[in-house]
C-alpha positions as CSV (number, residue, x, y, z in Angstrom):
1,M,-60.1,57.1,-17.3
2,F,-58.9,60.7,-16.5
3,R,-61.0,63.8,-16.9
4,F,-59.5,67.4,-17.1
5,S,-61.0,70.7,-18.1
6,N,-60.0,72.3,-21.3
7,G,-62.1,75.6,-21.6
8,N,-65.7,74.5,-21.8
9,R,-64.9,70.9,-22.8
10,Q,-64.3,67.9,-20.5
11,I,-61.7,65.6,-21.9
12,R,-61.4,62.0,-21.0
13,Q,-58.2,60.1,-21.6
14,P,-56.8,56.7,-20.5
15,F,-53.6,56.8,-18.4
16,P,-52.2,53.3,-18.9
17,H,-48.8,54.2,-17.5
18,F,-50.0,56.3,-14.6
19,P,-51.4,53.8,-12.1
20,S,-54.6,54.9,-10.2
21,N,-53.4,53.6,-6.8
22,L,-50.4,56.0,-6.2
23,Q,-50.6,56.5,-2.6
24,Y,-47.8,57.6,-0.1
25,E,-46.6,54.7,2.0
26,D,-43.7,54.7,4.5
27,Q,-41.3,52.2,3.1
28,R,-38.6,52.6,5.7
29,H,-38.9,49.1,6.9
30,M,-38.5,47.7,3.4
31,T,-35.9,50.0,1.9
32,K,-34.0,51.3,4.9
33,R,-34.7,54.7,3.8
34,I,-33.7,57.5,6.1
35,D,-35.1,61.0,6.6
36,N,-33.7,63.1,4.0
37,F,-33.8,67.0,4.8
38,S,-31.6,68.0,1.9
39,A,-32.5,71.3,0.2
40,G,-32.4,69.6,-3.2
41,P,-32.2,67.1,-4.8
42,A,-34.8,66.2,-2.1
43,T,-37.3,63.6,-0.9
44,L,-39.7,62.1,-3.5
45,P,-42.8,60.3,-2.8
46,A,-42.1,56.6,-2.1
47,A,-45.0,55.5,-4.3
48,V,-43.5,57.4,-7.2
49,L,-40.0,55.8,-6.7
50,E,-41.7,52.4,-6.6
51,E,-43.6,53.1,-9.9
52,A,-40.4,54.4,-11.6
53,R,-38.5,51.3,-10.5
54,E,-41.0,49.1,-12.1
55,N,-41.0,50.9,-15.3
56,L,-37.0,51.1,-15.6
57,L,-37.0,47.7,-17.4
58,S,-40.3,48.1,-19.3
59,L,-42.6,51.1,-19.4
60,G,-46.0,49.3,-19.1
61,D,-46.0,46.5,-21.6
62,S,-43.8,48.3,-24.1
63,G,-40.8,46.2,-23.5
64,I,-38.6,49.3,-23.4
65,G,-37.6,51.1,-20.2
66,I,-38.5,54.6,-19.6
67,L,-34.8,55.6,-19.7
68,E,-34.5,53.9,-23.2
69,H,-37.7,55.3,-25.0
70,S,-37.1,57.7,-27.9
71,H,-38.7,61.0,-27.2
72,R,-40.3,60.7,-30.7
73,S,-42.1,57.4,-29.8
74,K,-45.7,57.3,-29.2
75,T,-45.2,55.7,-25.9
76,F,-43.1,58.6,-24.7
77,L,-45.3,61.2,-26.3
78,S,-48.3,59.8,-24.2
79,V,-46.2,60.2,-21.1
80,Y,-45.3,63.8,-22.1
81,E,-49.0,64.6,-22.8
82,K,-50.1,63.3,-19.4
83,A,-47.5,65.3,-17.6
84,V,-48.7,68.4,-19.3
85,A,-52.4,67.5,-18.5
86,Y,-51.7,66.9,-15.0
87,C,-49.7,70.2,-14.6
88,R,-52.8,72.1,-16.1
89,L,-55.1,70.2,-13.7
90,V,-53.0,70.6,-10.5
91,A,-52.2,74.2,-10.9
92,G,-55.3,75.3,-12.9
93,I,-53.2,76.6,-15.7
94,P,-55.3,78.4,-18.4
95,D,-55.0,77.4,-22.0
96,D,-53.3,80.7,-23.0
97,Y,-50.1,79.5,-21.2
98,D,-47.5,77.2,-22.6
99,I,-46.0,74.5,-20.3
100,L,-42.4,73.8,-21.1
101,F,-39.9,71.2,-19.9
102,L,-36.5,72.6,-20.3
103,Q,-32.9,72.1,-19.0
104,G,-30.3,74.3,-17.4
105,G,-32.2,74.8,-14.2
106,A,-33.4,78.2,-12.7
107,S,-29.9,79.5,-13.4
108,L,-30.5,79.3,-17.3
109,Q,-33.8,81.1,-16.7
110,F,-31.9,84.0,-15.0
111,V,-30.4,84.5,-18.5
112,M,-33.2,83.6,-20.8
113,L,-35.8,85.9,-19.2
114,P,-33.9,89.2,-19.7
115,M,-32.5,88.1,-23.0
116,N,-36.1,87.6,-24.3
117,F,-37.9,90.5,-22.7
118,L,-35.3,93.2,-21.5
119,G,-33.9,95.6,-24.0
120,S,-30.9,97.7,-23.3
121,D,-33.0,100.8,-22.9
122,Q,-35.6,99.1,-20.6
123,T,-35.7,98.5,-16.9
124,A,-36.9,95.4,-14.9
125,D,-37.7,95.5,-11.3
126,Y,-36.1,92.9,-9.0
127,L,-37.1,91.9,-5.4
128,N,-33.7,91.1,-3.7
129,T,-34.4,88.5,-1.0
130,G,-31.4,86.2,-1.1
131,A,-28.6,84.5,-3.0
132,W,-30.7,83.3,-5.9
133,S,-32.3,86.8,-6.3
134,K,-28.8,88.3,-6.4
135,K,-27.8,85.8,-9.2
136,A,-30.8,86.7,-11.3
137,I,-30.1,90.3,-10.8
138,A,-26.5,90.0,-11.9
139,E,-27.5,88.2,-15.2
140,A,-30.3,90.8,-15.9
141,K,-27.8,93.6,-15.6
142,R,-26.0,92.2,-18.7
143,F,-29.0,93.1,-21.0
144,G,-30.7,96.0,-19.6
145,N,-31.3,98.3,-16.5
146,V,-32.2,96.7,-13.1
147,H,-34.1,98.5,-10.5
148,I,-33.9,97.0,-7.0
149,A,-37.5,97.4,-5.8
150,C,-36.7,96.1,-2.3
151,T,-34.0,94.3,-0.4
152,S,-33.5,92.5,2.9
153,E,-29.8,92.2,2.6
154,D,-29.3,94.5,5.5
155,R,-30.2,91.7,7.9
156,N,-28.8,88.8,5.8
157,F,-32.1,88.2,4.1
158,C,-33.9,86.9,7.3
159,Y,-37.2,88.8,6.3
160,I,-39.5,89.6,3.3
161,P,-39.6,93.3,2.9
162,D,-43.1,95.0,3.5
163,E,-42.6,97.8,1.0
164,V,-41.6,97.6,-2.6
165,S,-40.6,100.7,-4.5
166,Q,-41.4,100.2,-8.2
167,S,-39.7,101.9,-11.1
168,D,-41.8,104.1,-13.4
169,S,-42.4,101.6,-16.2
170,P,-40.7,98.2,-15.9
171,A,-40.8,95.6,-18.4
172,Y,-41.4,93.1,-15.8
173,V,-41.2,92.5,-11.9
174,H,-39.2,89.4,-10.8
175,F,-39.2,87.9,-7.4
176,T,-38.0,84.6,-5.7
177,S,-41.0,83.1,-4.0
178,N,-39.1,81.0,-1.6
179,N,-35.5,81.6,-0.4
180,T,-34.1,78.2,0.3
181,I,-30.9,79.3,2.0
182,Y,-32.4,81.9,4.4
183,G,-35.7,80.1,5.2
184,T,-38.2,82.9,4.0
185,E,-41.1,82.8,1.7
186,F,-43.5,85.4,0.2
187,S,-47.1,85.0,1.6
188,T,-48.5,86.8,-1.6
189,E,-47.3,88.2,-4.9
190,P,-45.8,91.7,-5.1
191,G,-47.7,94.5,-6.8
192,L,-47.5,95.0,-10.4
193,P,-47.3,98.4,-12.4
194,E,-49.5,98.7,-15.4
195,G,-47.9,97.3,-18.6
196,A,-45.4,95.0,-16.6
197,F,-45.8,91.3,-16.2
198,L,-44.7,89.3,-13.1
199,A,-41.9,86.7,-13.3
200,C,-41.2,84.3,-10.5
201,D,-38.4,81.8,-9.6
202,A,-40.6,79.3,-7.7
203,S,-38.0,76.5,-7.6
204,S,-38.3,75.9,-3.8
205,D,-42.0,76.1,-3.3
206,I,-43.8,75.5,-6.6
207,F,-47.0,73.5,-6.2
208,S,-46.7,73.6,-2.4
209,R,-49.8,75.8,-2.2
210,P,-52.5,77.0,-4.5
211,M,-51.4,79.8,-7.0
212,N,-53.3,82.0,-9.4
213,V,-51.2,81.4,-12.6
214,S,-53.1,84.1,-14.4
215,R,-51.4,86.7,-12.2
216,Y,-48.0,85.8,-13.8
217,G,-46.4,86.3,-17.1
218,I,-43.8,83.4,-16.4
219,I,-43.2,81.0,-13.6
220,Y,-40.1,78.7,-13.6
221,A,-38.7,76.2,-11.3
222,G,-36.0,73.6,-11.1
223,A,-37.7,70.3,-10.4
224,Q,-35.4,68.8,-7.9
225,K,-37.3,70.1,-4.8
226,N,-41.0,69.5,-5.1
227,L,-41.5,68.2,-8.7
228,G,-38.9,65.6,-9.6
229,P,-35.3,64.8,-10.1
230,S,-32.5,67.3,-11.0
231,G,-32.1,67.9,-14.8
232,V,-35.5,69.2,-15.7
233,T,-37.0,72.7,-15.4
234,L,-40.6,73.6,-15.6
235,V,-41.5,76.8,-17.3
236,I,-45.1,78.2,-17.3
237,I,-45.3,81.2,-19.7
238,R,-48.0,83.2,-21.2
239,K,-48.3,82.6,-24.9
240,D,-48.4,86.3,-25.9
241,L,-45.0,86.7,-24.1
242,V,-43.6,83.7,-26.1
243,A,-44.6,85.6,-29.3
244,R,-43.1,88.8,-28.1
245,G,-39.7,87.2,-27.2
246,N,-36.5,88.5,-28.8
247,S,-36.4,86.8,-32.3
248,E,-32.7,87.6,-32.8
249,L,-31.5,85.4,-30.1
250,P,-29.7,82.0,-30.8
251,T,-32.3,79.3,-31.3
252,M,-32.0,77.4,-28.1
253,L,-32.4,80.7,-26.1
254,R,-35.8,81.7,-27.5
255,Y,-38.9,80.5,-25.6
256,S,-40.7,80.2,-29.0
257,T,-38.3,77.5,-30.1
258,H,-39.4,75.3,-27.3
259,A,-43.1,76.2,-27.3
260,D,-43.4,75.6,-31.0
261,K,-41.9,72.0,-30.6
262,D,-43.6,71.0,-27.4
263,S,-40.3,71.1,-25.5
264,M,-38.7,68.8,-28.1
265,F,-36.7,71.0,-30.3
266,N,-33.8,68.9,-28.9
267,T,-33.9,65.7,-26.9
268,P,-35.7,66.6,-23.8
269,P,-35.1,65.2,-20.2
270,T,-37.4,62.3,-20.7
271,F,-37.0,60.6,-17.4
272,G,-37.4,63.8,-15.6
273,I,-40.7,64.6,-17.4
274,Y,-41.9,61.2,-16.6
275,I,-41.2,61.5,-12.8
276,V,-42.7,65.1,-12.9
277,G,-45.9,63.5,-14.4
278,L,-46.1,60.9,-11.6
279,I,-45.5,63.4,-9.0
280,L,-48.2,65.8,-10.3
281,K,-50.7,62.9,-10.2
282,W,-49.6,62.0,-6.7
283,I,-50.3,65.7,-5.7
284,E,-53.8,65.5,-7.3
285,E,-54.5,62.3,-5.4
286,Q,-53.5,63.9,-2.2
287,G,-56.3,66.3,-2.6
288,G,-54.5,68.9,-4.8
289,L,-52.7,72.0,-3.9
290,T,-55.2,73.1,-1.2
291,A,-54.7,69.9,0.7
292,M,-51.0,70.0,0.0
293,Q,-50.7,73.4,1.5
294,E,-52.6,72.3,4.7
295,K,-50.2,69.4,5.1
296,N,-47.2,71.6,4.6
297,R,-48.5,74.1,7.2
298,N,-49.0,71.4,9.6
299,K,-45.4,70.0,9.1
300,A,-43.7,73.3,9.3
301,G,-46.0,74.3,12.3
302,R,-44.8,71.3,14.4
303,L,-41.2,72.2,13.9
304,Y,-41.6,75.9,14.3
305,D,-43.7,75.3,17.5
306,F,-40.9,73.5,19.1
307,L,-38.2,76.0,18.0
308,D,-40.3,78.9,19.4
309,S,-40.5,77.1,22.8
310,S,-36.9,76.0,22.8
311,D,-34.3,77.5,25.1
312,M,-31.5,76.1,22.8
313,F,-32.6,76.5,19.3
314,T,-33.8,79.8,17.6
315,P,-35.4,80.2,14.0
316,T,-33.3,82.6,11.9
317,A,-36.3,83.9,9.9
318,D,-38.6,86.5,11.2
319,R,-41.9,85.0,12.2
320,N,-44.1,86.6,9.4
321,S,-41.6,85.6,6.6
322,R,-41.1,82.0,7.5
323,S,-40.9,79.4,4.9
324,M,-43.0,76.2,5.0
325,M,-40.3,74.5,2.8
326,N,-37.1,75.3,4.5
327,V,-36.9,75.8,8.3
328,T,-33.5,77.5,9.3
329,F,-32.4,77.5,12.9
330,I,-29.3,77.9,15.1
331,T,-28.2,77.3,18.7
332,G,-25.9,80.3,18.7
333,N,-22.8,78.2,19.2
334,N,-21.0,76.8,16.1
335,D,-19.5,73.8,17.9
336,L,-23.0,72.9,19.4
337,D,-24.5,73.3,15.9
338,A,-21.8,70.9,14.4
339,K,-22.4,68.5,17.2
340,C,-26.2,68.5,16.7
341,I,-25.8,67.9,12.9
342,A,-23.4,65.0,13.5
343,E,-25.5,63.4,16.1
344,A,-28.6,63.8,13.8
345,T,-27.0,62.3,10.9
346,A,-26.0,59.3,13.0
347,A,-29.5,58.9,14.0
348,G,-30.8,58.7,10.5
349,L,-31.7,62.5,10.0
350,D,-29.6,63.5,7.1
351,G,-29.0,66.7,5.3
352,L,-29.6,69.1,8.2
353,K,-26.4,71.3,7.8
354,G,-27.3,74.9,7.1
355,H,-25.8,76.9,4.3
356,R,-22.5,78.5,5.1
357,S,-24.0,82.0,4.7
358,V,-26.5,81.4,7.6
359,G,-24.8,78.5,9.6
360,G,-26.8,76.4,12.0
361,L,-29.3,73.9,10.7
362,R,-31.8,73.7,7.9
363,A,-34.6,71.2,7.6
364,S,-36.0,71.1,4.1
365,I,-39.6,69.6,4.2
366,Y,-40.9,69.8,0.8
367,N,-44.2,68.3,-0.5
368,A,-43.2,64.6,-0.3
369,F,-41.4,64.8,3.1
370,P,-43.5,62.7,5.5
371,P,-44.9,64.3,8.6
372,E,-43.4,61.4,10.6
373,G,-39.9,62.6,9.7
374,V,-40.7,66.0,11.2
375,D,-41.9,64.3,14.4
376,R,-38.7,62.4,14.5
377,L,-36.7,65.5,14.0
378,V,-38.6,67.3,16.9
379,Q,-38.1,64.5,19.3
380,F,-34.3,64.3,18.4
381,L,-34.0,68.0,19.0
382,K,-35.8,67.8,22.3
383,D,-33.5,65.0,23.4
384,F,-30.5,66.8,22.2
385,E,-31.5,69.9,24.3
386,L,-32.1,67.8,27.4
387,K,-28.7,66.2,27.0
388,Y,-26.7,69.4,26.2
389,G,-28.9,72.2,27.5
């Protein structure tokens, strides 16, 4: 039986399709899996993949695989309800927030957010800390005024600005909590003027650490880094904002459309929702977000400790802005970077090539990435430095 809090009530529910023994195990010897440092889609918990594999042919004893179930069936509705319940449990999401499973990735949210809440005579504050922030800003400018509250573009986004200059009365304040390309991460939320709400693109670090959802009006994230497969987007939005959204928009672009129909106005990404539910359960069984933060700090710390002591490799992000999710670093020599990436790939350490705007290497070590993989990378880099240093 599963218990979660709903206001003052304790609700107990059976979870027949969410096994109680989901524990992470290294399956490398069985499945010949390699270390996947890709920025996304990214590593998922092996136990979740094993459970999903079992349910491809038949979800539980239903006789129908998870990919084949109707989103209207009682079996899938149970999966959906459990995914929502685990989401509330893991993140401590209050009852006055809707949880939506949408499509279109964070890129569609760049559009839906201003379309719903930014009038042509209004201003929204945007914190510009990377490529995805710039994309969000470009979309918002189509619908209203945008005030750049801060930017780190002067140094190729290698830091999180300390000072934020807010406009007089913004409709909302938007920031990207983790910048995948540049390896930076906000350590806390930006300030919020009275009357505005906080909007966050948390695609790269959602549920990697505790968060106070009540500080936000809306949080959105593509699932393909910390939550599940590509193709599903999690949106956590305050219900009063849903009600305030622009009612003149096309049906599919209104948050109220999806909130009113429990994310099923159209056929939802059923398999993605199923995997998100399994991963949220896995996070809870790891000890929740507090334990996940500690594990992520330890993983990132091992890698940063080596990089800081290295004579060959240098982190690209300022020390006080470094991401726990995406560790970016260079040798200072493009040919040597390329050689390191090629030899790492041959050694079973894949996906380390940095984004072209930064170069060098990038190790994405999201929630499900095993600590042993970080140790293998550190040892490889040590050997590489001895060999070519």
